[in-house]
C-alpha positions in Angstrom: 47.0 -51.0 -31.2 44.4 -51.9 -28.7 43.3 -55.5 -28.1 39.7 -56.4 -27.1 39.0 -59.0 -24.4 36.8 -61.9 -25.3 34.0 -60.5 -23.2 34.2 -57.1 -25.0 34.3 -58.8 -28.5 31.2 -60.9 -27.5 29.3 -57.8 -26.4 30.2 -55.9 -29.6 29.1 -58.8 -31.7 25.8 -59.1 -29.8 25.1 -55.4 -30.4 25.9 -55.7 -34.1 23.6 -58.7 -34.5 20.8 -56.9 -32.7 21.2 -53.7 -34.9 21.1 -55.8 -38.1 18.0 -57.6 -37.0 16.3 -54.3 -36.2 17.1 -53.0 -39.7 15.7 -56.1 -41.3 13.0 -54.5 -43.5 9.3 -53.5 -43.5 7.9 -57.0 -42.9 6.5 -57.4 -39.4 7.9 -60.2 -37.3 6.0 -63.4 -37.4 3.9 -64.1 -34.3 5.0 -67.0 -32.2 3.1 -70.2 -32.9 0.1 -70.8 -30.7 0.7 -73.4 -27.9 -0.3 -76.9 -28.8 -2.2 -78.7 -26.1 -1.2 -82.3 -25.8 -2.9 -84.9 -23.7 -0.9 -88.0 -22.7 -3.1 -91.0 -22.1 -1.6 -93.9 -20.3 -2.5 -97.4 -21.5 -5.1 -99.1 -19.3 -3.4 -101.6 -17.0 -4.9 -104.3 -14.9 -4.0 -104.1 -11.3 -1.2 -106.5 -10.6 -0.6 -108.3 -7.4 2.5 -107.2 -5.5 5.3 -109.7 -5.6 5.4 -111.8 -2.5 8.5 -110.9 -0.6 10.8 -113.7 0.1 10.6 -115.1 3.7 14.1 -113.8 4.4 13.1 -110.3 3.4 10.5 -110.3 6.1 12.9 -111.3 8.8 15.2 -108.9 10.6 18.3 -110.4 12.1 18.0 -108.5 15.4 14.5 -109.9 15.9 15.7 -113.4 15.5 18.2 -113.2 18.5 17.4 -111.0 21.4 20.0 -109.1 23.4 19.4 -111.3 26.3 20.0 -114.4 24.2 23.1 -113.0 22.7 24.4 -112.2 26.2 23.7 -115.7 27.4 25.5 -117.1 24.4 28.6 -114.8 24.9 28.5 -115.2 28.7 29.0 -111.5 29.1 27.0 -108.2 28.9 26.7 -106.8 25.4 25.8 -103.4 23.9 22.4 -102.8 22.3 22.1 -104.4 18.8 23.3 -102.6 15.7 21.3 -103.7 12.6 22.8 -103.5 9.2 21.8 -103.9 5.6 18.9 -102.5 3.6 16.4 -105.0 5.2 18.3 -105.3 8.4 19.6 -108.7 7.4 22.6 -108.5 9.7 22.8 -107.6 13.4 25.8 -107.1 15.7 25.9 -107.3 19.5 29.3 -106.1 20.6 31.0 -106.2 24.0 31.5 -103.0 25.9 34.7 -101.1 25.3 35.8 -101.9 28.8 35.8 -105.6 27.9 35.8 -108.4 27.7 36.2 -108.9 24.0 32.9 -110.4 22.7 30.6 -110.1 19.7 27.6 -112.0 18.5 26.7 -111.6 14.8 23.4 -112.7 13.3 22.9 -112.9 9.5 19.7 -113.9 7.7 19.0 -114.7 4.1 21.3 -115.0 1.1 24.3 -113.6 3.0 24.0 -116.3 5.7 23.8 -119.0 3.1 26.8 -117.6 1.2 28.7 -117.5 4.6 28.0 -121.2 5.0 29.0 -122.1 1.4 32.3 -120.2 1.6 33.3 -121.9 4.9 32.3 -125.3 3.4 34.3 -124.6 0.3 37.3 -123.6 2.4 37.2 -127.0 4.0 36.0 -126.0 7.5 34.9 -128.8 9.7 31.2 -129.0 10.5 29.2 -130.9 12.9 25.7 -131.7 11.6 23.0 -130.8 14.1 20.1 -133.1 13.9 16.5 -132.1 14.8 17.1 -128.4 14.2 15.4 -126.9 11.1 15.8 -128.5 7.7 19.6 -128.3 8.0 21.9 -127.1 10.8 25.6 -127.1 11.1 28.0 -126.1 13.8 31.6 -125.1 13.2 34.1 -123.4 15.5 32.3 -120.3 16.7 29.5 -120.3 14.1 26.2 -122.1 13.7 24.2 -122.2 10.5 20.4 -123.1 10.3 18.1 -123.4 7.3 14.3 -123.6 7.5 12.2 -123.6 4.4 15.1 -122.2 2.4 15.8 -119.4 4.7 19.4 -119.4 6.1 20.6 -117.9 9.4 24.2 -117.7 10.6 25.1 -116.9 14.2 28.7 -116.2 14.9 30.3 -115.8 18.3 33.6 -114.0 18.7 35.4 -114.6 22.1 39.1 -115.0 23.0 38.7 -118.3 24.6 38.0 -121.9 23.5 34.9 -122.0 21.2 34.2 -125.5 22.4 33.0 -124.0 25.7 30.1 -122.4 23.7 29.0 -125.3 21.5 26.0 -126.2 23.7 24.8 -122.6 24.0 25.2 -122.2 20.2 23.2 -125.4 19.5 20.4 -124.3 21.9 20.2 -120.8 20.3 20.1 -122.4 16.8 17.2 -124.5 18.0 15.3 -121.4 19.3 16.0 -119.4 16.1 14.8 -122.4 13.9 11.5 -122.3 15.8 11.1 -118.6 14.9 11.6 -119.1 11.1 
């Protein structure tokens, strides 16, 4: 007895169905229906004003702190900036691979505010900086500034005592607050 493969059975069935359809009788096949023309009309809408972007969305972190300013803060040459995020709300200036170890991070917007809130909730010690923006705080290696609800965080990574950089961080915070 010979067995048919699935493909062979499918082909035989298709031929049988076609043959039966051809022998269907004397009535002519019905013509396909005429195409129906449809018109889609969109409801009239009044022009709407574009939503105002938040101030933080207009700011790019790499524009808030220049490479020269980052190098002055770190006290060493740094590589060109590397922006990050959909709206470039973060920026990294890293030290060259030959050293010394150094990095300056700049974050603007909700991420900067969240960074501050997390450090505060963790019990980090802050020094309040007066006369800089609406709020400004310095902690070991990081300064936070808020102006008109826009937060900026600047973080310095070095392998020496962060107290050596406190004055430079405060001065950079003052410059950035003036740009907000």
